[in-house]
C-alpha positions in Angstrom: -3.3 45.0 -73.4 -4.4 44.2 -70.2 -7.8 43.0 -71.1 -6.2 40.8 -74.0 -3.8 39.0 -71.3 -6.5 38.6 -68.5 -8.9 37.0 -71.6 -6.1 35.0 -73.2 -3.6 34.4 -70.6 -4.9 33.6 -67.5 -2.0 32.1 -65.7 0.2 34.7 -67.0 -2.2 37.8 -65.6 -2.5 36.2 -62.1 1.3 36.2 -61.8 1.4 39.7 -63.5 -1.6 40.7 -61.1 0.7 38.8 -57.7 3.4 40.6 -59.0 2.0 43.9 -59.1 0.6 43.9 -55.8 2.4 45.7 -52.7 5.1 43.3 -51.1 3.2 43.3 -47.2 -0.1 42.2 -49.4 2.1 39.3 -50.9 3.6 38.4 -47.4 0.5 38.3 -46.3 -0.9 36.1 -48.7 1.9 33.6 -48.5 1.4 33.3 -44.7 -2.4 32.8 -44.8 -1.6 29.9 -46.9 1.1 28.9 -44.7 -1.4 28.7 -41.7 -4.0 27.4 -43.9 -1.4 24.4 -44.8 -0.5 24.1 -41.6 -3.7 23.6 -40.0 -4.8 21.0 -42.4 -1.7 19.0 -41.3 -2.9 19.3 -37.8 -6.6 18.3 -38.7 -5.1 15.3 -40.3 -2.7 14.5 -37.3 -5.5 14.9 -34.8 -7.8 12.3 -36.7 -4.9 9.6 -37.2 -4.7 10.2 -32.9 -8.3 9.9 -32.5 -8.1 6.9 -34.3 -5.1 5.7 -31.9 -7.0 6.6 -28.9 -10.2 4.8 -30.1 -8.2 1.5 -30.8 -6.4 1.9 -27.6 -10.2 2.1 -25.8 -11.1 -1.4 -27.0 -7.9 -3.0 -25.3 -8.8 -4.7 -22.0 -6.4 -3.7 -19.3 -3.9 -5.8 -17.4 -5.1 -6.4 -14.0 -2.3 -4.5 -12.8 -2.8 -1.5 -15.1 -2.6 1.6 -12.8 -5.9 2.5 -14.4 -7.2 -0.9 -13.7 -6.3 -0.9 -9.8 -7.9 2.6 -9.8 -11.2 0.6 -9.7 -10.3 -2.6 -8.0 -9.8 0.3 -5.1 -13.0 2.0 -5.5 -14.9 -1.0 -6.1 -13.2 -2.8 -2.6 -14.1 0.8 -0.7 -17.9 0.4 -2.0 -18.1 -3.0 -0.4 -16.9 -2.2 2.6 -18.9 1.2 3.4 -22.0 -0.4 2.0 -21.4 -3.8 3.8 -22.2 -5.7 0.5 -21.0 -9.1 -0.1 -18.0 -9.8 -1.9 -19.9 -12.1 -4.0 -21.3 -8.6 -5.7 -18.5 -8.7 -7.8 -19.6 -12.1 -9.7 -23.3 -10.7 -10.0 -24.5 -10.8 -13.2 -26.2 -7.4 -12.9 -23.0 -5.7 -11.6 -21.0 -7.5 -14.3 -23.2 -6.6 -17.3 -23.2 -2.4 -15.8 -19.3 -2.4 -15.7 -18.8 -4.1 -19.2 -21.2 -1.5 -20.6 -19.9 1.9 -18.7 -16.1 0.9 -18.6 -15.2 -1.6 -21.4 -11.5 -1.6 -21.0 -11.7 -2.9 -17.2 -12.2 -6.4 -16.3 -13.8 -7.3 -12.8 -11.0 -9.4 -10.7 -12.4 -12.6 -8.9 -13.8 -12.8 -5.5 -10.5 -14.0 -4.5 -8.7 -11.2 -5.8 -10.3 -8.8 -3.6 -10.8 -11.2 -0.6 -6.6 -11.8 -0.7 -5.6 -8.4 -1.8 -7.8 -5.4 -2.1 -9.5 -5.7 1.0 -6.7 -6.5 3.2 -5.1 -3.6 1.9 -7.3 -1.2 2.2 -7.9 -2.5 6.0 -3.9 -2.1 6.7 -3.6 1.5 5.2 -7.0 2.7 7.2 -5.4 0.8 10.3 -2.4 3.2 9.7 -3.9 6.1 8.9 -6.5 5.8 11.9 -3.2 4.8 14.0 -1.2 7.9 12.8 -4.6 10.3 13.9 -4.5 8.7 17.2 -0.7 9.1 17.8 -1.2 13.0 17.0 -3.9 13.7 19.8 -3.8 14.4 23.3 -6.4 13.3 25.0 -9.3 10.1 23.9 -12.5 9.6 25.7 -13.5 5.8 25.1 -17.3 4.1 24.7 -17.3 0.9 25.5 -20.4 -1.7 25.6 -21.1 -5.5 26.0 -24.2 -7.1 24.6 -25.8 -10.5 23.8 -27.3 -11.6 21.0 -30.7 -13.3 22.1 -30.7 -15.5 18.6 -27.7 -17.3 19.4 -26.6 -16.4 23.1 -23.3 -15.1 21.6 -21.2 -12.2 23.5 -19.9 -9.2 21.6 -17.7 -6.3 22.9 -17.4 -2.7 21.4 -15.1 -0.4 21.7 -15.2 3.5 19.9 -12.8 6.1 20.3 -13.7 9.4 20.4 -11.1 12.8 19.8 -10.3 16.5 18.8 -7.7 17.2 15.4 -5.3 20.2 16.1 -8.3 21.9 14.4 -10.8 21.1 16.8 -12.5 18.3 14.1 -14.8 15.6 16.4 -13.9 12.4 15.1 -14.1 8.6 16.3 -13.5 5.0 15.2 -15.2 2.3 16.0 -11.7 0.3 16.8 -13.4 -3.1 17.0 -16.3 -5.0 18.1 -15.1 -8.4 19.0 -16.8 -11.7 20.4 -16.2 -12.3 24.2 -15.8 -15.9 24.7 -15.3 -17.1 28.6 -17.5 -16.3 31.6 -18.0 -12.0 32.3 -15.7 -11.6 34.8 -14.0 -8.7 35.8 -10.7 -10.0 35.0 -11.9 -11.4 31.6 -13.5 -8.3 30.2 -10.2 -6.1 31.2 -8.0 -8.2 29.6 -10.3 -8.2 26.4 -10.7 -4.6 26.5 -6.6 -4.1 27.1 -5.7 -6.0 24.0 -7.8 -3.1 22.3 -5.7 -0.2 22.9 -2.7 -2.1 22.4 -3.4 -2.9 19.3 -3.9 0.5 18.4 -0.7 1.3 20.1 -2.7 3.9 22.3 -0.9 5.3 25.3 -3.4 4.4 28.3 -2.7 7.9 30.1 -4.0 9.8 26.5 -7.6 8.2 27.9 -9.5 10.8 30.2 -12.8 9.5 30.2 -14.7 6.1 29.5 -18.2 5.9 28.9 -19.8 2.2 29.5 -22.5 0.8 28.6 -24.9 -1.3 31.3 -22.3 -4.0 32.0 -21.5 -3.6 35.5 -18.4 -5.7 35.4 -17.1 -3.0 32.5 -16.0 -1.2 35.6 -13.2 -3.0 35.6 -11.8 -1.8 31.8 -8.9 -0.1 32.6 -6.7 0.9 36.3 -8.3 4.1 35.9 -6.2 6.7 37.9 -8.8 9.2 39.4 -6.7 12.3 39.1 -6.3 11.9 35.4 -9.5 9.8 34.2 -13.1 9.0 34.8 -15.7 6.3 34.5 -19.3 7.3 33.0 -22.3 5.1 32.8 -24.1 5.9 29.2 -27.4 7.5 31.2 -29.8 5.5 28.7 -28.8 2.2 30.2 -29.1 3.9 33.9 -32.8 4.8 33.2 -35.4 1.7 34.2 -36.9 -0.3 31.4 -40.2 -1.6 31.5 
């Protein structure tokens, strides 16, 4: 009888076979089918999601999109760190590179970097340095003056050096400014005092000043000998042939 049903009535035989299985095996078979069905559904959903994501990658970001802003500032920092001309953002080689590597990103105009990105980076850096200078108790200063041999323009530099609370040595070039007028002690002192004033440095924190070869730099600050000291750069004191 069993052979007859198996050979002549296959559907009924399968049902009979399933019905004769232990309950645990029947449940396991049903569970496996459910899991298989769920996996197939998830694979289908995943394929659909990937298609939507792919379409999204073809869409160009708005200039104010948070993803685009990330690259605005990375490019702006690159221009500053590498001392590159802002015109670089319009050079064919750079624009082609960005288009190939990040097609969703549209490089803003040079004017956008000049008016918005670079000034914003500068202001954030100024705020960061001011905070570090305010947190330290002592600052050393190196300063110098020199004249360009090509156009006789004079420049004045001011660099701060300090230790953090973790004893990390930090330094920052706070200014390199074009110096106009006669190189009198009063003029140099006035120009130099503008720099710590801008950076909100308490003059009592400046404990030593290392100056270059310009003798008039001794007029830098009204140094209290009990609190600060002036030192000449030893290299500038060595006679030059």
